[in-house]
N, CA and C atoms as an extended XYZ file, in Angstrom:
591
Properties=species:S:1:pos:R:3:atomname:S:1:resname:S:1:resid:I:1 pbc="F F F"
N       283.990      268.628       49.296 N   MET     1
C       283.352      267.632       49.964 CA  MET     1
C       283.812      267.305       51.112 C   MET     1
N       285.691      267.097       51.008 N   ASP     2
C       286.052      266.829       52.477 CA  ASP     2
C       286.054      267.958       53.471 C   ASP     2
N       286.245      269.208       52.678 N   ALA     3
C       286.182      270.486       53.681 CA  ALA     3
C       284.901      270.728       54.975 C   ALA     3
N       283.566      270.061       53.435 N   SER     4
C       282.378      270.404       54.545 CA  SER     4
C       282.471      269.362       55.459 C   SER     4
N       283.001      268.055       55.201 N   LEU     5
C       282.869      267.333       55.844 CA  LEU     5
C       283.449      267.538       57.470 C   LEU     5
N       284.755      268.159       57.121 N   GLY     6
C       285.889      268.684       58.382 CA  GLY     6
C       284.422      269.920       59.333 C   GLY     6
N       284.046      270.669       58.286 N   ASN     7
C       283.277      271.855       58.825 CA  ASN     7
C       282.307      271.028       59.817 C   ASN     7
N       281.847      269.929       59.650 N   LEU     8
C       280.536      269.374       60.083 CA  LEU     8
C       280.974      268.652       61.623 C   LEU     8
N       282.218      268.118       61.808 N   PHE     9
C       282.743      267.906       62.754 CA  PHE     9
C       283.113      268.542       63.438 C   PHE     9
N       283.778      269.987       63.510 N   ALA    10
C       283.857      270.822       63.915 CA  ALA    10
C       282.903      271.636       64.714 C   ALA    10
N       281.864      271.925       63.808 N   ARG    11
C       280.742      272.093       64.217 CA  ARG    11
C       279.745      271.425       65.596 C   ARG    11
N       280.015      270.185       65.098 N   SER    12
C       279.403      269.365       66.039 CA  SER    12
C       280.411      268.954       67.592 C   SER    12
N       281.678      269.380       67.448 N   ALA    13
C       282.400      269.520       68.679 CA  ALA    13
C       281.869      271.301       69.465 C   ALA    13
N       281.410      271.700       68.605 N   LEU    14
C       280.995      273.006       69.142 CA  LEU    14
C       279.843      272.926       69.808 C   LEU    14
N       279.120      272.450       69.182 N   ASP    15
C       277.490      272.072       69.785 CA  ASP    15
C       277.751      271.287       71.182 C   ASP    15
N       278.582      270.078       71.142 N   THR    16
C       278.835      269.712       72.473 CA  THR    16
C       279.345      270.297       73.393 C   THR    16
N       280.396      271.344       73.257 N   ALA    17
C       280.779      272.198       74.071 CA  ALA    17
C       279.738      273.311       74.305 C   ALA    17
N       279.016      273.818       73.878 N   ALA    18
C       277.727      274.713       74.091 CA  ALA    18
C       276.692      273.834       75.060 C   ALA    18
N       276.500      272.680       74.962 N   ARG    19
C       275.556      271.981       75.740 CA  ARG    19
C       276.240      271.813       76.988 C   ARG    19
N       277.633      271.267       76.774 N   SER    20
C       277.793      271.200       78.538 CA  SER    20
C       278.422      272.024       79.427 C   SER    20
N       278.219      273.375       78.928 N   THR    21
C       278.049      274.554       79.808 CA  THR    21
C       276.906      274.917       80.228 C   THR    21
N       275.954      274.540       79.813 N   LYS    22
C       274.488      274.729       80.456 CA  LYS    22
C       274.456      274.233       81.817 C   LYS    22
N       273.911      275.109       82.748 N   PRO    23
C       273.880      274.477       84.029 CA  PRO    23
C       273.192      273.018       84.343 C   PRO    23
N       273.434      271.819       85.011 N   PRO    24
C       272.635      270.720       85.386 CA  PRO    24
C       271.164      271.156       85.633 C   PRO    24
N       270.230      270.385       84.964 N   ARG    25
C       268.711      270.683       85.746 CA  ARG    25
C       268.614      269.599       87.241 C   ARG    25
N       268.275      270.169       88.277 N   TYR    26
C       267.878      269.101       89.174 CA  TYR    26
C       266.599      269.136       89.808 C   TYR    26
N       265.869      267.963       90.487 N   LYS    27
C       264.446      267.834       90.777 CA  LYS    27
C       264.077      268.889       91.093 C   LYS    27
N       262.679      268.973       90.817 N   CYS    28
C       261.766      270.019       91.114 CA  CYS    28
C       262.322      271.582       90.912 C   CYS    28
N       263.681      271.314       90.273 N   GLY    29
C       264.401      272.642       89.758 CA  GLY    29
C       265.228      273.517       91.150 C   GLY    29
N       265.421      272.451       92.018 N   ILE    30
C       266.386      273.071       93.106 CA  ILE    30
C       267.583      273.404       92.445 C   ILE    30
N       268.268      274.086       93.656 N   SER    31
C       269.470      274.609       92.980 CA  SER    31
C       270.708      273.592       93.107 C   SER    31
N       270.840      272.604       94.044 N   LYS    32
C       271.561      271.250       93.870 CA  LYS    32
C       271.017      270.073       94.180 C   LYS    32
N       271.838      269.146       93.597 N   ALA    33
C       271.415      267.699       93.864 CA  ALA    33
C       271.148      267.483       95.169 C   ALA    33
N       270.174      266.654       95.654 N   CYS    34
C       270.377      265.866       96.744 CA  CYS    34
C       270.982      264.655       97.066 C   CYS    34
N       271.623      264.896       98.182 N   PRO    35
C       272.455      263.467       98.452 CA  PRO    35
C       271.311      261.996       98.587 C   PRO    35
N       272.318      260.833       97.918 N   GLU    36
C       271.565      259.225       97.796 CA  GLU    36
C       270.674      259.548       99.519 C   GLU    36
N       269.466      258.729       98.968 N   LYS    37
C       268.752      258.592      100.038 CA  LYS    37
C       267.937      259.859      101.188 C   LYS    37
N       267.537      260.515      100.172 N   HIS    38
C       266.902      261.841      100.422 CA  HIS    38
C       266.232      262.183       99.077 C   HIS    38
N       265.058      263.165       99.258 N   PHE    39
C       263.931      263.306       98.647 CA  PHE    39
C       264.127      264.730       98.298 C   PHE    39
N       264.073      264.612       96.954 N   ALA    40
C       264.094      266.861       96.584 CA  ALA    40
C       262.427      267.415       96.801 C   ALA    40
N       262.597      268.395       97.186 N   PHE    41
C       261.514      269.188       97.233 CA  PHE    41
C       261.771      270.287       96.800 C   PHE    41
N       260.492      271.525       96.563 N   LYS    42
C       260.382      272.741       96.398 CA  LYS    42
C       258.940      273.164       96.334 C   LYS    42
N       258.570      274.145       97.444 N   MET    43
C       257.262      274.447       96.969 CA  MET    43
C       256.908      276.072       97.304 C   MET    43
N       256.148      276.669       97.247 N   ALA    44
C       255.670      277.968       97.442 CA  ALA    44
C       254.389      278.181       97.664 C   ALA    44
N       254.298      279.061       98.742 N   SER    45
C       253.194      279.601       99.145 CA  SER    45
C       252.537      280.170       98.195 C   SER    45
N       251.095      280.705       98.313 N   GLY    46
C       250.297      281.489       97.373 CA  GLY    46
C       250.579      282.842       97.366 C   GLY    46
N       250.366      283.417       96.076 N   ALA    47
C       250.422      284.989       95.846 CA  ALA    47
C       248.891      285.186       95.790 C   ALA    47
N       249.028      286.724       97.156 N   ALA    48
C       247.895      287.004       97.490 CA  ALA    48
C       246.510      285.832       97.285 C   ALA    48
N       245.300      286.137       96.797 N   ASN    49
C       244.489      285.402       96.539 CA  ASN    49
C       243.882      285.054       95.141 C   ASN    49
N       245.233      285.232       94.372 N   VAL    50
C       245.340      284.757       92.844 CA  VAL    50
C       246.174      283.847       92.416 C   VAL    50
N       246.869      283.557       93.096 N   VAL    51
C       248.039      282.118       92.299 CA  VAL    51
C       247.862      281.150       93.881 C   VAL    51
N       247.519      280.216       93.584 N   GLY    52
C       247.573      279.082       94.517 CA  GLY    52
C       249.022      278.816       95.098 C   GLY    52
N       249.299      277.751       95.700 N   PRO    53
C       250.771      277.410       96.331 CA  PRO    53
C       251.144      276.238       95.372 C   PRO    53
N       252.222      276.091       95.421 N   LYS    54
C       252.896      274.445       94.426 CA  LYS    54
C       253.823      274.052       95.259 C   LYS    54
N       253.267      272.596       95.350 N   ILE    55
C       254.400      271.740       96.004 CA  ILE    55
C       254.961      270.755       95.109 C   ILE    55
N       256.359      270.475       94.974 N   CYS    56
C       256.977      269.314       94.165 CA  CYS    56
C       257.986      268.429       95.007 C   CYS    56
N       258.028      267.250       94.964 N   LEU    57
C       258.576      266.218       95.162 CA  LEU    57
C       259.152      264.958       94.254 C   LEU    57
N       260.578      265.350       94.408 N   GLU    58
C       261.149      264.114       93.284 CA  GLU    58
C       260.473      264.244       91.652 C   GLU    58
N       260.350      265.905       91.566 N   ASP    59
C       260.067      265.838       90.054 CA  ASP    59
C       258.538      265.724       89.742 C   ASP    59
N       258.116      265.523       90.943 N   ASN    60
C       256.472      265.295       91.185 CA  ASN    60
C       255.716      266.544       91.357 C   ASN    60
N       254.825      267.277       90.580 N   ILE    61
C       253.919      268.254       91.118 CA  ILE    61
C       252.823      267.699       91.956 C   ILE    61
N       252.679      267.903       93.218 N   LEU    62
C       251.764      267.135       94.027 CA  LEU    62
C       250.603      268.079       93.939 C   LEU    62
N       250.742      269.674       94.170 N   MET    63
C       249.436      270.050       94.496 CA  MET    63
C       250.096      271.677       93.780 C   MET    63
N       248.979      272.463       92.914 N   SER    64
C       249.217      273.555       92.123 CA  SER    64
C       248.050      273.973       91.740 C   SER    64
N       247.797      275.439       90.955 N   GLY    65
C       246.700      275.609       90.521 CA  GLY    65
C       246.428      275.296       89.078 C   GLY    65
N       247.633      274.612       88.716 N   VAL    66
C       247.164      273.572       87.443 CA  VAL    66
C       246.908      272.543       87.291 C   VAL    66
N       247.040      271.786       88.389 N   LYS    67
C       246.239      270.462       88.783 CA  LYS    67
C       245.193      270.641       89.599 C   LYS    67
N       244.591      272.007       89.877 N   ASN    68
C       243.362      272.434       90.393 CA  ASN    68
C       243.187      271.680       91.579 C   ASN    68
N       243.936      271.451       92.396 N   ASN    69
C       243.797      270.758       93.706 CA  ASN    69
C       244.390      271.740       95.086 C   ASN    69
N       244.196      273.149       94.693 N   VAL    70
C       244.646      273.851       95.617 CA  VAL    70
C       243.566      274.711       96.097 C   VAL    70
N       243.395      275.313       97.372 N   GLY    71
C       242.467      276.271       97.518 CA  GLY    71
C       242.743      277.272       98.916 C   GLY    71
N       241.978      278.147       99.067 N   ARG    72
C       242.415      279.030      100.026 CA  ARG    72
C       242.383      278.481      101.480 C   ARG    72
N       243.436      278.469      102.227 N   GLY    73
C       243.714      277.905      103.745 CA  GLY    73
C       245.045      277.381      103.814 C   GLY    73
N       245.247      276.424      104.238 N   ILE    74
C       246.080      275.567      104.424 CA  ILE    74
C       246.227      274.301      103.448 C   ILE    74
N       247.280      274.601      102.534 N   ASN    75
C       247.420      273.263      101.396 CA  ASN    75
C       248.079      272.291      102.028 C   ASN    75
N       247.745      271.018      102.100 N   VAL    76
C       248.449      270.049      102.641 CA  VAL    76
C       249.074      268.873      101.728 C   VAL    76
N       249.901      267.898      101.676 N   ALA    77
C       250.549      267.170      101.207 CA  ALA    77
C       251.259      265.814      101.732 C   ALA    77
N       250.887      264.767      101.991 N   LEU    78
C       251.373      263.611      102.476 CA  LEU    78
C       251.943      262.974      101.758 C   LEU    78
N       253.017      262.285      102.343 N   VAL    79
C       254.160      261.797      101.142 CA  VAL    79
C       254.592      260.752      102.233 C   VAL    79
N       254.667      259.452      101.657 N   ASN    80
C       254.980      258.140      102.393 CA  ASN    80
C       256.743      258.678      102.603 C   ASN    80
N       257.186      258.650      103.964 N   GLY    81
C       258.733      259.487      104.167 CA  GLY    81
C       259.650      257.838      103.748 C   GLY    81
N       259.045      256.317      103.689 N   LYS    82
C       260.387      255.586      102.858 CA  LYS    82
C       260.264      255.655      101.278 C   LYS    82
N       259.319      255.684      100.717 N   THR    83
C       259.244      255.264       99.461 CA  THR    83
C       258.835      256.650       98.690 C   THR    83
N       258.573      257.916       99.460 N   GLY    84
C       258.161      258.979       98.537 CA  GLY    84
C       256.532      259.007       97.528 C   GLY    84
N       256.450      258.007       97.937 N   GLY    85
C       254.852      258.165       97.230 CA  GLY    85
C       253.914      258.953       97.855 C   GLY    85
N       253.040      259.478       97.091 N   VAL    86
C       252.097      260.416       97.733 CA  VAL    86
C       250.797      259.601       98.486 C   VAL    86
N       250.384      260.385       99.467 N   LEU    87
C       249.386      259.454      100.116 CA  LEU    87
C       248.251      260.037      100.053 C   LEU    87
N       248.222      261.314       99.998 N   ASP    88
C       247.227      262.283       99.988 CA  ASP    88
C       247.413      263.885       99.888 C   ASP    88
N       246.388      264.484       99.289 N   THR    89
C       246.556      266.220       98.847 CA  THR    89
C       245.195      266.886       99.823 C   THR    89
N       245.188      267.843      100.083 N   LYS    90
C       244.137      268.142      100.306 CA  LYS    90
C       244.143      269.658      100.815 C   LYS    90
N       243.065      270.522      100.987 N   TYR    91
C       243.061      271.772      101.947 CA  TYR    91
C       241.963      271.973      102.458 C   TYR    91
N       242.357      273.165      103.274 N   PHE    92
C       241.331      273.390      104.357 CA  PHE    92
C       241.461      274.898      104.529 C   PHE    92
N       240.019      275.503      103.870 N   ASP    93
C       239.703      276.977      104.372 CA  ASP    93
C       239.851      277.133      106.038 C   ASP    93
N       240.892      278.422      106.069 N   MET    94
C       240.551      278.456      107.521 CA  MET    94
C       240.098      279.743      107.732 C   MET    94
N       239.758      280.413      106.763 N   TRP    95
C       238.843      281.637      106.796 CA  TRP    95
C       237.253      281.241      106.886 C   TRP    95
N       236.929      280.797      106.119 N   GLY    96
C       235.308      280.222      105.664 CA  GLY    96
C       234.697      279.146      106.127 C   GLY    96
N       235.878      278.308      106.425 N   GLY    97
C       235.373      276.797      106.884 CA  GLY    97
C       235.441      276.416      108.372 C   GLY    97
N       235.594      275.194      108.814 N   ASP    98
C       235.617      274.713      109.546 CA  ASP    98
C       237.087      273.882      110.093 C   ASP    98
N       237.572      274.376      111.419 N   VAL    99
C       238.859      273.868      111.783 CA  VAL    99
C       239.091      272.400      111.843 C   VAL    99
N       237.889      271.869      112.550 N   ALA   100
C       237.230      270.565      112.676 CA  ALA   100
C       237.768      269.434      112.155 C   ALA   100
N       237.485      269.753      110.752 N   PRO   101
C       237.668      268.472      109.609 CA  PRO   101
C       239.555      268.358      109.630 C   PRO   101
N       239.894      269.452      109.768 N   PHE   102
C       241.456      269.598      109.612 CA  PHE   102
C       242.094      269.219      110.925 C   PHE   102
N       241.434      269.028      112.314 N   ILE   103
C       241.972      268.735      113.252 CA  ILE   103
C       241.824      267.150      113.129 C   ILE   103
N       240.974      266.612      112.486 N   GLU   104
C       240.705      265.294      112.579 CA  GLU   104
C       241.577      264.560      111.417 C   GLU   104
N       241.781      265.731      110.497 N   PHE   105
C       243.202      265.174      109.050 CA  PHE   105
C       244.479      265.102      109.800 C   PHE   105
N       244.793      265.884      110.636 N   LEU   106
C       245.728      266.032      111.195 CA  LEU   106
C       246.331      264.854      112.163 C   LEU   106
N       245.142      264.816      113.006 N   LYS   107
C       245.348      263.476      113.923 CA  LYS   107
C       245.262      261.922      113.104 C   LYS   107
N       244.980      261.850      112.030 N   SER   108
C       244.875      260.586      111.270 CA  SER   108
C       246.358      260.379      110.651 C   SER   108
N       247.049      261.236      110.532 N   ILE   109
C       248.651      261.209      109.923 CA  ILE   109
C       249.443      259.977      110.480 C   ILE   109
N       249.952      259.328      109.497 N   GLN   110
C       250.390      258.209      110.421 CA  GLN   110
C       251.781      258.357      110.781 C   GLN   110
N       252.542      257.798      111.445 N   ASP   111
C       253.935      257.967      111.707 CA  ASP   111
C       254.707      257.818      110.534 C   ASP   111
N       255.882      258.609      110.175 N   GLY   112
C       257.057      258.209      109.235 CA  GLY   112
C       256.132      258.826      108.152 C   GLY   112
N       255.026      259.779      108.027 N   THR   113
C       254.855      260.212      107.093 CA  THR   113
C       255.393      262.020      106.963 C   THR   113
N       255.690      262.333      105.450 N   ILE   114
C       256.208      263.755      105.417 CA  ILE   114
C       255.296      264.353      105.273 C   ILE   114
N       255.042      265.624      105.500 N   VAL   115
C       253.986      266.912      105.488 CA  VAL   115
C       254.134      267.783      105.082 C   VAL   115
N       253.594      268.353      103.995 N   LEU   116
C       254.279      269.711      103.284 CA  LEU   116
C       253.262      270.293      103.638 C   LEU   116
N       253.196      271.559      104.198 N   MET   117
C       252.174      272.559      104.126 CA  MET   117
C       252.789      273.941      103.267 C   MET   117
N       251.513      274.494      102.720 N   GLY   118
C       251.759      276.036      102.386 CA  GLY   118
C       250.334      276.763      102.227 C   GLY   118
N       250.461      278.178      103.146 N   THR   119
C       249.087      278.882      103.015 CA  THR   119
C       248.750      279.476      101.285 C   THR   119
N       247.550      279.887      101.218 N   TYR   120
C       247.153      280.712      100.467 CA  TYR   120
C       246.106      281.262      100.844 C   TYR   120
N       245.893      282.589      100.103 N   ASP   121
C       245.045      283.794      100.970 CA  ASP   121
C       244.973      283.783      102.144 C   ASP   121
N       244.321      283.165      103.332 N   ASP   122
C       244.204      283.129      104.778 CA  ASP   122
C       244.623      281.888      105.308 C   ASP   122
N       245.624      281.486      105.589 N   GLY   123
C       245.545      280.195      106.588 CA  GLY   123
C       245.378      280.035      108.221 C   GLY   123
N       245.019      281.327      108.827 N   ALA   124
C       245.337      280.970      109.988 CA  ALA   124
C       243.821      281.893      110.907 C   ALA   124
N       242.988      282.303      110.429 N   THR   125
C       241.626      282.697      111.051 CA  THR   125
C       241.026      282.004      112.017 C   THR   125
N       240.665      280.770      111.091 N   LYS   126
C       239.933      279.881      112.232 CA  LYS   126
C       240.872      278.521      112.653 C   LYS   126
N       242.375      278.996      112.610 N   LEU   127
C       243.214      278.098      113.497 CA  LEU   127
C       242.988      278.151      114.892 C   LEU   127
N       242.955      276.928      115.942 N   ASN   128
C       242.639      277.357      117.087 CA  ASN   128
C       243.867      276.663      117.906 C   ASN   128
N       244.174      276.416      119.283 N   ASP   129
C       245.280      275.948      119.867 CA  ASP   129
C       245.721      274.613      119.366 C   ASP   129
N       244.385      273.468      119.589 N   GLU   130
C       244.552      272.283      119.035 CA  GLU   130
C       245.409      272.006      117.808 C   GLU   130
N       245.011      272.891      116.713 N   ALA   131
C       245.550      272.333      115.335 CA  ALA   131
C       246.454      273.416      115.461 C   ALA   131
N       246.838      274.075      115.967 N   ARG   132
C       248.125      274.802      116.298 CA  ARG   132
C       249.133      273.715      116.789 C   ARG   132
N       248.919      273.029      117.655 N   ARG   133
C       250.098      272.106      118.807 CA  ARG   133
C       249.728      271.258      117.799 C   ARG   133
N       248.895      270.344      117.094 N   LEU   134
C       249.251      269.355      116.328 CA  LEU   134
C       249.921      269.371      115.141 C   LEU   134
N       250.121      270.715      114.381 N   ILE   135
C       251.243      271.184      113.533 CA  ILE   135
C       252.437      271.219      114.066 C   ILE   135
N       252.478      271.608      115.274 N   ALA   136
C       253.813      272.122      116.334 CA  ALA   136
C       254.309      270.323      116.345 C   ALA   136
N       253.532      269.864      116.601 N   GLU   137
C       254.225      268.429      116.749 CA  GLU   137
C       255.124      267.687      115.451 C   GLU   137
N       254.456      268.169      114.350 N   LEU   138
C       254.744      267.827      113.278 CA  LEU   138
C       256.292      268.634      112.901 C   LEU   138
N       256.755      269.471      114.158 N   GLY   139
C       258.183      269.971      113.884 CA  GLY   139
C       257.930      271.469      113.546 C   GLY   139
N       256.941      272.132      113.324 N   SER   140
C       256.605      273.778      113.267 CA  SER   140
C       257.075      274.575      114.261 C   SER   140
N       257.777      275.573      113.950 N   THR   141
C       257.946      276.964      115.032 CA  THR   141
C       257.061      278.232      114.881 C   THR   141
N       256.769      278.154      113.706 N   SER   142
C       256.319      279.526      113.397 CA  SER   142
C       254.488      279.139      113.427 C   SER   142
N       253.981      278.075      113.523 N   ILE   143
C       253.044      277.683      113.599 CA  ILE   143
C       252.002      278.397      114.606 C   ILE   143
N       252.445      278.685      116.197 N   THR   144
C       252.199      279.382      116.912 CA  THR   144
C       252.144      280.914      116.667 C   THR   144
N       252.741      281.400      115.819 N   SER   145
C       252.733      283.061      115.441 CA  SER   145
C       251.978      283.293      114.304 C   SER   145
N       251.472      282.020      113.658 N   LEU   146
C       250.783      282.448      111.827 CA  LEU   146
C       249.377      283.312      112.053 C   LEU   146
N       249.207      284.434      111.251 N   GLY   147
C       248.346      285.138      111.298 CA  GLY   147
C       247.549      285.321      110.441 C   GLY   147
N       246.556      286.495      110.400 N   PHE   148
C       245.699      286.441      109.090 CA  PHE   148
C       246.519      286.824      107.852 C   PHE   148
N       246.493      285.963      107.118 N   ARG   149
C       247.103      286.660      105.465 CA  ARG   149
C       248.688      286.307      106.006 C   ARG   149
N       248.995      285.398      106.481 N   ASP   150
C       250.633      285.579      106.533 CA  ASP   150
C       250.924      284.438      105.571 C   ASP   150
N       251.999      284.661      104.942 N   ASN   151
C       252.343      283.311      103.835 CA  ASN   151
C       253.310      282.536      104.586 C   ASN   151
N       253.103      281.296      104.431 N   TRP   152
C       254.142      280.304      105.380 CA  TRP   152
C       254.131      279.140      104.308 C   TRP   152
N       255.249      278.484      104.474 N   VAL   153
C       255.248      277.096      103.763 CA  VAL   153
C       256.008      276.268      104.908 C   VAL   153
N       255.876      274.826      105.198 N   PHE   154
C       256.460      274.356      106.275 CA  PHE   154
C       256.729      272.905      105.517 C   PHE   154
N       257.549      272.135      105.898 N   CYS   155
C       257.791      270.698      105.669 CA  CYS   155
C       258.301      269.835      106.940 C   CYS   155
N       257.683      268.813      107.419 N   GLY   156
C       257.804      268.356      108.540 CA  GLY   156
C       257.378      266.793      108.326 C   GLY   156
N       257.081      266.177      109.776 N   GLY   157
C       256.781      264.798      109.599 CA  GLY   157
C       256.054      264.456      111.025 C   GLY   157
N       255.475      263.366      110.591 N   LYS   158
C       254.784      262.695      111.958 CA  LYS   158
C       255.898      261.808      112.729 C   LYS   158
N       255.922      261.976      114.028 N   GLY   159
C       257.125      261.402      114.622 CA  GLY   159
C       258.546      261.993      114.847 C   GLY   159
N       258.462      263.095      114.134 N   ILE   160
C       259.838      263.970      114.178 CA  ILE   160
C       260.189      264.485      115.824 C   ILE   160
N       261.494      263.919      116.212 N   LYS   161
C       261.898      264.521      117.426 CA  LYS   161
C       262.214      265.798      117.802 C   LYS   161
N       262.326      266.132      116.533 N   THR   162
C       263.291      267.956      116.841 CA  THR   162
C       262.683      268.817      115.873 C   THR   162
N       262.732      269.878      115.700 N   LYS   163
C       262.031      271.326      115.030 CA  LYS   163
C       262.481      270.996      113.950 C   LYS   163
N       261.779      270.717      112.884 N   SER   164
C       262.027      271.106      111.066 CA  SER   164
C       263.190      272.202      110.896 C   SER   164
N       263.822      271.985      109.970 N   PRO   165
C       264.519      272.923      109.434 CA  PRO   165
C       264.238      273.666      108.347 C   PRO   165
N       263.235      273.176      107.854 N   PHE   166
C       261.951      273.328      106.504 CA  PHE   166
C       260.707      274.502      107.109 C   PHE   166
N       261.327      275.397      106.870 N   GLU   167
C       260.029      276.608      107.476 CA  GLU   167
C       260.231      277.994      106.722 C   GLU   167
N       259.468      278.452      106.239 N   GLN   168
C       259.268      279.665      106.057 CA  GLN   168
C       258.426      281.058      106.440 C   GLN   168
N       258.153      281.751      106.891 N   HIS   169
C       257.053      282.589      107.180 CA  HIS   169
C       257.237      283.830      107.139 C   HIS   169
N       256.798      284.311      106.077 N   ILE   170
C       256.446      286.047      106.525 CA  ILE   170
C       255.174      286.522      106.656 C   ILE   170
N       255.336      287.470      107.506 N   LYS   171
C       254.163      288.217      108.548 CA  LYS   171
C       253.241      289.048      107.361 C   LYS   171
N       252.293      289.078      107.418 N   ASN   172
C       251.122      290.193      106.573 CA  ASN   172
C       251.445      291.559      107.248 C   ASN   172
N       252.112      292.193      106.832 N   ASN   173
C       252.345      294.042      107.623 CA  ASN   173
C       252.077      295.021      106.174 C   ASN   173
N       251.126      295.662      106.580 N   LYS   174
C       250.597      296.499      105.632 CA  LYS   174
C       251.970      297.678      104.880 C   LYS   174
N       253.105      298.040      106.051 N   ASP   175
C       254.067      298.477      105.528 CA  ASP   175
C       255.300      297.790      104.647 C   ASP   175
N       255.340      296.717      104.735 N   THR   176
C       256.024      295.684      103.850 CA  THR   176
C       255.352      294.655      102.946 C   THR   176
N       254.262      294.557      102.838 N   ASN   177
C       253.652      293.902      101.589 CA  ASN   177
C       253.988      294.159      100.102 C   ASN   177
N       253.971      292.877       99.235 N   LYS   178
C       254.218      293.398       98.295 CA  LYS   178
C       253.303      293.543       97.686 C   LYS   178
N       252.334      292.726       97.754 N   TYR   179
C       251.149      292.687       96.939 CA  TYR   179
C       249.796      293.727       98.212 C   TYR   179
N       248.842      294.608       97.395 N   GLU   180
C       247.907      295.459       98.504 CA  GLU   180
C       247.641      294.352       99.562 C   GLU   180
N       247.494      294.237      100.518 N   GLY   181
C       247.024      293.423      101.432 CA  GLY   181
C       247.744      291.931      101.657 C   GLY   181
N       248.648      291.679      101.033 N   TRP   182
C       249.394      290.525      101.011 CA  TRP   182
C       251.043      290.483      100.848 C   TRP   182
N       251.530      289.698      101.809 N   PRO   183
C       252.996      289.743      101.833 CA  PRO   183
C       253.162      289.241      100.441 C   PRO   183
N       254.893      288.760      100.101 N   GLU   184
C       255.072      288.539       99.090 CA  GLU   184
C       255.149      286.737       99.267 C   GLU   184
N       255.206      286.220       97.943 N   VAL   185
C       255.257      284.313       98.074 CA  VAL   185
C       256.745      284.134       98.750 C   VAL   185
N       256.394      283.221       99.493 N   VAL   186
C       257.519      282.403      100.342 CA  VAL   186
C       257.916      281.125       99.749 C   VAL   186
N       259.317      280.630       99.535 N   GLU   187
C       259.160      280.013       98.733 CA  GLU   187
C       260.789      279.137       99.245 C   GLU   187
N       260.369      278.065       99.133 N   MET   188
C       261.911      277.231       99.974 CA  MET   188
C       262.065      275.490       99.107 C   MET   188
N       263.241      275.352       99.297 N   GLU   189
C       263.489      274.033       98.634 CA  GLU   189
C       264.447      273.414       99.703 C   GLU   189
N       264.891      271.834       99.194 N   GLY   190
C       265.412      271.334      100.212 CA  GLY   190
C       265.396      269.772       99.820 C   GLY   190
N       266.240      269.075      100.755 N   CYS   191
C       266.198      267.595      100.312 CA  CYS   191
C       266.062      267.057      101.817 C   CYS   191
N       264.965      266.310      101.860 N   ILE   192
C       264.240      265.665      103.125 CA  ILE   192
C       265.043      264.180      102.885 C   ILE   192
N       265.515      263.483      104.288 N   PRO   193
C       266.192      262.246      104.549 CA  PRO   193
C       265.011      261.373      104.286 C   PRO   193
N       265.246      260.063      103.378 N   GLN   194
C       264.235      259.310      103.665 CA  GLN   194
C       264.124      258.619      104.454 C   GLN   194
N       263.173      258.029      105.335 N   LYS   195
C       262.915      257.001      106.408 CA  LYS   195
C       263.717      255.627      106.137 C   LYS   195
N       264.403      255.847      107.293 N   GLN   196
C       265.117      254.285      107.123 CA  GLN   196
C       264.265      253.485      107.870 C   GLN   196
N       264.395      252.298      108.036 N   ASP   197
C       263.866      251.052      109.010 CA  ASP   197
C       264.450      250.933      110.548 C   ASP   197
């Protein structure tokens, strides 16, 4: 009886040691914890015209194929820069759709809003100079060269005074495309500073 009790304690100590060697899990599955007063995010563009983009903020999936709120074109999630609360999620078809509703949407974004965008299938065909300018004002540098079926993810903000450090862009190039006719998925993660008063 005493020997089996000893074994139980020994096993318990081993179990605890095994558990503590497991790497910690951070919000949205990012590689390191964000500092205080920052929001953790991770996003991925769509894969060809098969798998939609995914946008996660503070362990909440804002947009994904599973949530059935993504579509062809540019997918956008708007987040309150102070609270991290979701304000809106929408997608705009930049292949078969009209750019005018997208421009109106971009103009309506309030100062202090975090803007997360990811392409799916084609996000550029219907983009015009005005739409590109409005996205550039959110901190994007790649939007000016975004082309047919390019993969692009971006996180910026309304009222940002500098270019955003959160942007990834892969050109559609038949010589380097991972999928037939489409570049590989682009993924990005990081820590967005919380807006202070």
